C-alpha positions, 0 to 999 in steps of 0.5 A: 499500499505504501513504500518509501525507499529513499536514496542518498541522492533524495536525502541530498535533494531534501537538504539542498531544496527543502523538498523531494517529489515522489511519483508513487506513495500509495496504490490506486486502490488506497487513493479510491478508498480516500476519496471515499473517505473524503466524501464521508468525513467532510460530510460530517460522518466521523467513522470513529466517533470522534470529531477532528481537532479542526474543521475549517470548512462547512458546507452550510457555513462557508462559501463553496469556493474556499479550499476546504481543510480538516486537521487530525482526521486520523482521530476521526476516520480509521481508514484515513489513519492507516495511511496517515500513521503508516510506519513508512511515513514515519521512518522517511520523515525521521531519516530526512529530519535527522531524528531518532524517530518521528511522531505525528504532529497533526494531519491535514485533509485538503479538498480544493474544488474547481475555482477553489481559492488559493492558500497563503504561502507559509512555513509550517514550523512557524505555527509549531512554537508550542513544541520543542524542537519545532522542526517538522518534516511533512508527507504531502500525498495527491489524491487526484492528478495534479496540474499547472492549472489545478492549484497544485502545492508550490514549493519554493526551492532552498527557502528552508534556509531563509531563516524562521519567518512569521505566521501568515496572516491570511491562510485561507482564501487570501487576497494576496497568497504571495505576501508573507513569501515576498517579505520573507524573500526580501529579508533573505536577499532573494530577488526572485524565488524559485517556484516548483509546482508539484505535478504528480499522478494521484497517489504521488506526492512530496516530503517537505521540510518544516521551513520551506515556504510553500502555498497554492494558487487557485484551481483554474481547472474543472477538476478537484484537487484533493490531498492528505498531509502528514505532519511529523516531528521528532519522536523526542519532541515535547511540549514548549515550557510556555508557549501555548497553542489554543488547540493542541496544548489542551493535550498537555498534562499538568506539570508534565511536558512529555507528549503522550502517544494517545494524542502524538503517536510515535510512527516509528523509531530507530530502536524499533518502538512504534505506538501499540495501538496503531496498527490495530486501530488502522486496520479497524480491529479496535475502536478509539480508547480500547486496548490493543 
């Protein structure tokens, strides 16, 4: 279902560019299954009985042309968790990040309909000041063939070396998706950022560094652009002693900066450890909160 074989060349490209492109991450059956899950979860049907941590689009509330996003769908749908929490994703992110292992920070489900609006260019790790270290590596997987005009994700080559920028003021449907990127480029002394549009078939994708600038333009095609993203952090990551996130810091236990594996499971670690419930949960053998 999912296989990632990173080469030394991949590691070198990731270090230089801040991302690598992978033509095939999941097979066609997995793509079809995830498309079916998107219909359900964006329709408010949560297979596990648990709501996602963030639902940034509702049919009765938001414009139809806004790019739709759900965060931590793995908690709400065990079919999605089987991919998002896959051992191979964790191992690949750990190798690319230079970590002893990887745990999930959060996932994203994106659905950009035809005519769907842009997503502001940003750095993922700029939003992770509640985690130590704040560095992330993300695995982005396309569920539809991407195209030049379809609002695919765009990476700015080498931008992970520009330094830590601030948060993008307008993330969803920005009036100018390049505003924060332009300011960061000027600060870094970059006259012309090197945009790379991710063009892959459904099931393909990319891994990108948490400080790599990226975003997407409007979908000018007739086809939807759906994708899932696993944002990983080091298996040794801890809660920041002072900084708080209004959503994810709720999972911090009082007097303890350790991250509990129920909320931030370890996908892979070089000593062989993997959070115990993941495989049984992803295969629908146990429900949320049951013993593995």
